[in-house]
C-alpha positions as CSV (number, residue, x, y, z in Angstrom):
1,M,0.0,0.0,0.0
2,Q,1.2,3.5,-0.8
3,T,-0.1,6.6,0.9
4,A,-1.5,9.4,-1.2
5,I,-0.7,13.0,-0.1
6,P,-2.4,16.0,-1.8
7,C,0.0,18.4,-3.4
8,L,0.4,21.1,-6.1
9,F,3.5,20.9,-8.3
10,M,4.5,24.5,-8.9
11,R,7.2,26.7,-10.4
12,G,8.3,29.6,-8.2
13,G,10.7,31.9,-10.0
14,T,13.5,29.8,-11.4
15,S,12.9,26.9,-9.1
16,R,10.1,24.3,-8.9
17,G,8.8,21.5,-6.7
18,P,5.8,20.1,-4.8
19,F,3.9,22.3,-2.4
20,F,2.0,20.8,0.6
21,K,-0.4,22.0,3.3
22,A,1.5,21.5,6.5
23,A,-1.5,19.6,7.9
24,D,-1.2,17.0,5.1
25,L,2.4,16.0,6.2
26,P,3.5,14.1,9.3
27,A,3.8,16.3,12.3
28,D,7.0,14.8,13.6
29,V,10.1,16.1,11.7
30,P,12.0,12.8,11.2
31,T,9.0,11.1,9.6
32,R,8.2,14.2,7.6
33,D,11.7,14.3,6.2
34,K,11.6,10.6,5.3
35,V,8.4,11.3,3.4
36,L,9.9,14.3,1.6
37,L,12.9,12.3,0.6
38,A,10.7,9.6,-0.9
39,V,8.6,12.2,-2.6
40,M,11.6,13.7,-4.4
41,G,13.4,10.4,-5.0
42,S,16.5,11.2,-3.0
43,P,19.2,10.1,-2.5
44,D,19.7,9.3,-6.2
45,R,21.6,11.4,-8.7
46,R,18.7,11.1,-11.2
47,Q,15.9,11.1,-8.6
48,I,14.4,8.5,-10.9
49,D,11.9,7.2,-8.3
50,G,10.5,10.6,-7.3
51,L,9.5,14.1,-8.5
52,G,12.9,15.7,-8.2
53,G,14.6,17.0,-11.3
54,A,18.2,15.8,-10.7
55,H,19.3,19.4,-9.8
56,P,19.3,21.4,-6.5
57,L,17.0,24.0,-8.2
58,T,14.4,21.3,-8.8
59,S,14.8,19.5,-5.5
60,K,12.8,21.9,-3.4
61,V,9.6,21.6,-1.4
62,G,7.2,24.2,-0.1
63,I,5.1,23.7,3.1
64,V,2.3,26.2,3.8
65,S,-0.2,26.8,6.6
66,K,-2.3,29.7,7.9
67,G,-0.4,32.4,9.7
68,S,0.5,31.7,13.3
69,K,1.4,35.2,14.4
70,P,-0.7,38.4,14.5
71,G,-0.7,40.2,11.2
72,V,0.7,37.2,9.3
73,D,-1.5,35.6,6.7
74,L,0.6,32.6,5.8
75,D,3.4,30.6,7.3
76,F,5.9,29.1,4.8
77,L,8.5,26.4,5.5
78,F,11.0,25.8,2.7
79,A,12.9,22.5,2.4
80,Q,16.0,22.1,0.3
81,L,16.8,18.6,-0.7
82,Q,19.7,17.3,-2.8
83,P,19.5,14.7,-5.6
84,D,22.3,12.5,-4.2
85,K,22.0,13.1,-0.5
86,D,19.5,12.1,2.2
87,T,19.3,15.6,3.7
88,V,16.3,17.9,4.2
89,D,17.6,21.3,5.1
90,T,15.0,23.8,6.5
91,T,17.6,26.3,7.6
92,P,17.9,28.7,4.6
93,N,15.2,30.7,2.8
94,C,14.3,30.4,-0.9
95,G,13.0,33.6,-2.5
96,N,12.1,31.8,-5.7
97,M,9.8,29.2,-4.1
98,L,8.4,32.0,-2.0
99,A,6.9,33.4,-5.1
100,A,4.5,30.4,-5.4
101,V,3.3,30.5,-1.8
102,V,0.4,32.9,-2.2
103,P,-0.8,31.3,-5.5
104,F,-0.7,27.9,-3.7
105,A,-2.7,29.2,-0.7
106,L,-5.3,30.7,-3.1
107,E,-5.5,27.6,-5.2
108,T,-6.1,25.4,-2.1
109,G,-8.5,27.7,-0.3
110,L,-6.2,28.5,2.6
111,V,-6.9,32.2,1.9
112,K,-9.4,34.2,-0.1
113,P,-8.7,36.6,-3.0
114,Q,-9.0,40.3,-2.1
115,G,-9.9,41.8,-5.5
116,N,-8.0,42.3,-8.7
117,T,-4.8,41.9,-6.7
118,T,-4.2,40.1,-3.5
119,T,-1.4,41.1,-1.1
120,L,-0.7,38.8,1.8
121,R,2.0,38.9,4.5
122,V,4.1,35.7,4.5
123,L,6.3,34.5,7.4
124,T,9.2,32.3,6.3
125,L,9.6,30.0,9.2
126,N,13.1,29.0,8.3
127,T,14.5,32.4,9.3
128,D,11.5,34.2,10.9
129,M,11.5,36.6,7.9
130,Q,8.3,38.5,6.8
131,C,7.4,39.8,3.4
132,D,4.4,41.1,1.5
133,V,3.6,39.2,-1.6
134,T,1.2,40.6,-4.2
135,V,-0.4,38.5,-7.0
136,E,-3.0,39.3,-9.6
137,T,-6.4,37.8,-8.9
138,P,-8.9,39.1,-11.4
139,N,-12.4,37.5,-11.0
140,G,-11.2,35.8,-7.9
141,R,-8.8,33.5,-9.6
142,V,-5.0,33.5,-9.7
143,E,-3.8,35.0,-13.0
144,Y,-0.7,33.2,-14.4
145,E,-0.6,34.8,-17.9
146,G,1.0,38.2,-18.3
147,S,3.9,40.2,-19.7
148,A,6.4,39.9,-16.9
149,R,9.7,38.3,-17.8
150,I,12.4,36.9,-15.6
151,D,15.7,35.5,-16.9
152,G,16.0,31.8,-16.4
153,V,12.3,31.2,-17.2
154,P,11.1,31.0,-20.9
155,G,8.2,33.2,-22.0
156,T,6.3,35.7,-19.9
157,S,3.9,35.4,-16.9
158,A,1.8,37.5,-14.6
159,P,4.0,39.6,-12.2
160,I,4.4,38.7,-8.5
161,T,5.9,41.4,-6.3
162,I,7.8,40.5,-3.2
163,N,8.6,43.3,-0.7
164,F,11.0,42.0,2.0
165,L,10.4,43.6,5.4
166,D,13.4,42.5,7.5
167,T,16.0,40.2,6.0
168,A,19.3,41.3,7.7
169,G,20.9,38.4,9.6
170,S,18.4,35.8,8.3
171,V,20.7,32.9,9.4
172,A,24.0,34.5,10.5
173,P,24.1,36.8,13.5
174,G,23.6,40.1,11.7
175,L,24.0,41.7,8.3
176,L,27.8,41.6,8.6
177,P,28.4,38.6,10.9
178,T,32.1,39.1,11.2
179,G,31.6,42.8,12.1
180,N,33.6,43.9,9.0
181,V,32.6,45.0,5.6
182,M,35.7,43.2,4.3
183,D,37.8,40.4,5.7
184,H,40.9,38.5,4.6
185,I,40.3,34.8,5.1
186,D,42.4,31.9,3.9
187,G,44.4,34.3,1.7
188,I,41.4,35.9,-0.1
189,D,39.6,39.2,0.5
190,V,35.9,38.5,1.1
191,T,32.7,40.2,2.2
192,C,30.7,38.0,4.5
193,I,27.1,39.2,4.5
194,D,23.5,38.0,5.2
195,N,20.6,40.1,4.0
196,G,18.2,37.1,3.4
197,M,20.9,34.6,2.5
198,P,24.4,34.1,4.0
199,L,26.9,34.8,1.2
200,V,30.6,35.0,0.9
201,I,31.4,37.5,-1.9
202,L,34.8,37.5,-3.5
203,R,36.4,38.8,-6.7
204,A,36.7,36.1,-9.4
205,S,40.0,37.6,-10.4
206,D,41.5,36.8,-7.0
207,L,41.0,33.1,-7.9
208,G,42.5,33.6,-11.4
209,R,39.1,33.5,-13.1
210,T,37.3,36.3,-15.1
211,G,33.9,35.8,-13.5
212,Y,32.4,35.6,-17.0
213,E,32.8,31.9,-17.4
214,S,29.7,29.8,-18.1
215,A,28.1,27.8,-15.4
216,E,29.2,24.7,-17.2
217,Q,32.8,25.9,-17.3
218,M,32.6,26.7,-13.5
219,N,31.1,23.3,-12.7
220,G,33.8,21.5,-14.7
221,D,36.6,23.4,-12.9
222,T,37.4,21.0,-10.1
223,E,40.4,23.0,-8.9
224,L,38.3,26.1,-8.5
225,K,35.5,24.2,-6.7
226,A,38.0,22.7,-4.3
227,R,39.5,26.1,-3.5
228,I,36.0,27.6,-3.0
229,E,34.9,24.9,-0.7
230,R,38.0,25.3,1.5
231,L,37.3,29.0,1.7
232,R,33.6,28.4,2.4
233,I,34.4,26.2,5.4
234,A,36.8,28.8,6.8
235,C,34.3,31.6,6.2
236,G,31.5,29.6,7.9
237,H,33.4,29.7,11.2
238,A,34.2,33.4,10.7
239,M,30.5,34.1,10.2
240,K,29.7,32.2,13.4
241,L,27.8,29.5,11.5
242,G,29.9,26.7,12.8
243,D,31.1,23.8,10.7
244,V,29.3,24.3,7.4
245,T,30.7,21.2,5.7
246,A,27.3,19.5,5.5
247,K,25.2,22.8,5.2
248,N,23.9,24.5,2.1
249,Y,25.2,27.9,3.3
250,P,27.0,30.2,3.0
251,K,26.7,30.4,-0.7
252,M,29.8,31.4,-2.5
253,T,29.5,34.3,-5.0
254,L,32.2,35.3,-7.4
255,V,31.8,38.8,-8.7
256,A,33.3,40.9,-11.5
257,P,32.5,44.3,-13.1
258,P,29.3,44.3,-15.2
259,R,29.6,43.7,-18.9
260,A,26.0,43.6,-20.1
261,G,24.7,47.0,-18.9
262,G,24.0,45.8,-15.4
263,S,25.4,46.8,-12.0
264,I,27.6,43.7,-11.2
265,C,28.4,40.3,-12.7
266,T,28.0,37.2,-10.5
267,R,28.7,33.5,-10.5
268,S,26.9,31.9,-7.5
269,F,27.6,28.5,-6.1
270,I,24.7,26.8,-4.2
271,P,27.1,25.9,-2.6
272,H,28.9,23.2,-4.7
273,V,27.1,23.7,-8.0
274,C,27.3,27.0,-10.0
275,H,23.8,28.4,-10.3
276,D,22.5,28.8,-13.9
277,A,21.2,32.1,-12.6
278,I,21.2,33.4,-9.0
279,G,18.8,32.8,-6.1
280,V,16.4,35.5,-5.1
281,L,17.7,36.2,-1.7
282,A,21.3,35.8,-2.9
283,A,20.5,38.6,-5.4
284,V,19.1,40.7,-2.6
285,T,22.2,40.1,-0.6
286,V,24.5,40.9,-3.5
287,A,22.6,44.1,-4.2
288,T,22.9,45.1,-0.6
289,A,26.6,44.5,-0.6
290,C,26.9,46.8,-3.7
291,V,25.7,49.8,-1.6
292,L,28.1,49.1,1.3
293,E,31.1,51.2,0.8
294,G,34.3,49.2,1.2
295,S,32.7,45.9,0.3
296,I,34.0,43.6,-2.4
297,A,30.8,44.1,-4.4
298,H,30.9,47.9,-4.0
299,G,34.4,47.9,-5.5
300,V,33.4,46.3,-8.8
301,S,29.8,47.5,-9.2
302,S,28.3,50.3,-11.2
303,L,25.3,51.9,-9.4
304,P,22.8,54.6,-10.2
305,A,22.5,57.7,-8.0
306,G,19.7,58.3,-5.5
307,N,18.3,56.7,-2.4
308,V,16.2,54.2,-4.3
309,K,18.5,52.2,-6.6
310,K,17.7,49.5,-9.1
311,V,20.6,47.1,-8.9
312,S,20.9,44.8,-11.9
313,V,22.7,41.6,-10.9
314,E,24.1,39.9,-14.0
315,H,24.3,36.1,-13.9
316,P,25.0,33.3,-16.4
317,T,21.6,33.4,-18.1
318,G,20.7,37.0,-17.8
319,E,20.1,39.5,-15.0
320,F,18.1,39.9,-11.8
321,S,16.9,43.4,-10.8
322,V,16.5,44.3,-7.1
323,E,15.2,47.6,-5.9
324,I,17.2,48.8,-2.9
325,E,16.2,51.8,-0.8
326,V,18.7,53.3,1.5
327,D,18.4,55.6,4.5
328,P,19.1,59.2,3.3
329,S,20.8,59.9,6.6
330,N,22.9,56.7,6.4
331,P,23.5,55.5,2.9
332,Q,24.8,52.2,4.1
333,N,21.6,51.4,5.9
334,V,19.3,49.4,3.6
335,T,15.6,50.0,4.5
336,R,13.8,48.1,1.8
337,A,14.4,45.4,-0.8
338,A,11.8,44.6,-3.4
339,L,11.8,42.4,-6.5
340,L,9.7,40.9,-9.3
341,R,9.1,37.2,-9.7
342,T,6.6,34.9,-11.5
343,A,5.1,31.5,-10.7
344,R,2.9,28.9,-12.3
345,L,0.8,26.0,-11.2
346,L,2.1,23.0,-13.2
347,M,0.1,20.1,-11.8
348,R,-2.4,19.3,-9.1
349,G,-3.1,15.9,-7.6
350,E,-1.6,13.4,-5.1
351,V,1.9,12.2,-4.7
352,M,2.2,8.5,-3.8
353,V,4.6,7.7,-0.9
354,P,5.8,4.1,-0.4
355,R,5.3,2.3,2.9
356,S,9.0,2.2,3.4
357,A,9.1,6.0,3.9
358,W,7.1,5.9,7.1
359,A,8.4,5.2,10.6
360,P,8.2,1.4,11.5
361,D,5.3,1.8,13.9
362,M,3.2,3.7,11.2
363,A,4.1,1.1,8.6
364,A,2.9,-1.6,11.0
365,A,-0.3,0.2,11.7
366,A,-1.0,0.5,8.0
367,E,-0.9,-3.3,7.7
């Protein structure tokens, strides 16, 4: 006997995966994680026996419930799985999957539409981060068709606006967890920063690379990846994150001057695979670093004037624009970060979970 669990399979930004109501999953974490591993088909490089897409960007899960705090409409727990590992990491955020939370909640009746547009406050349980997410809901239905385009996703879709309310120190202890805008760690100048995602930002040139290599070239560069991982582990301790050997953070982001009309060029490792684009919250964190005088990113970026800055973060498949607002009295104090994403419902139904995924006592009860 297999167990059927209701789910919606959704694309959020440049990621995708199954979304569940929290109430439809096991309440105890170990059993829940075993079920999610079975759902995705991990550990297996191809994830041939599950819904995973054999890549970290398509090995993600969203878990949604009604808001548990005053003023919060929805709670969102993000789970990052890996194709070839038996880990379920609920420590970091994922701004891409976040884009699908409100559409999921509307599709499943967790919340009601508000009019032509619906704005809901979402609490990301992973890091206790809140944001306001706005989706188009004409005639009381989620609109997926539209003219908004994001690099890394073919075609156009309806826009989804995410306004982050408080992202500094999402996992690390503070925006600049080392206390410095720049550090020299393991022979490399770095900026260790967390404005939604813990990042280590370093110049590609300091590793003998241009920063314009393709993701495929980066992934085939075993010498580079070994050097980056050694640095990542050292920076993890400096950022007060402990031993990050088995963790998905901090992400490592190589930067270079822009070359396609943007503000800065990036190659982001997540953390061992070079991203074909860049994660939402990684882009927010890079954009934040760009406005911090003395940071690695500030030193290679080209920024517009004014307190509200559109920071265009170039990546291997295009660019990602983040709107950053700074405090006029303190230009290094970021007061708001907003961005545009899209999402789409791909499939609705039930995912079948084999009996072997459940705890022994539950398997016995099922018999």
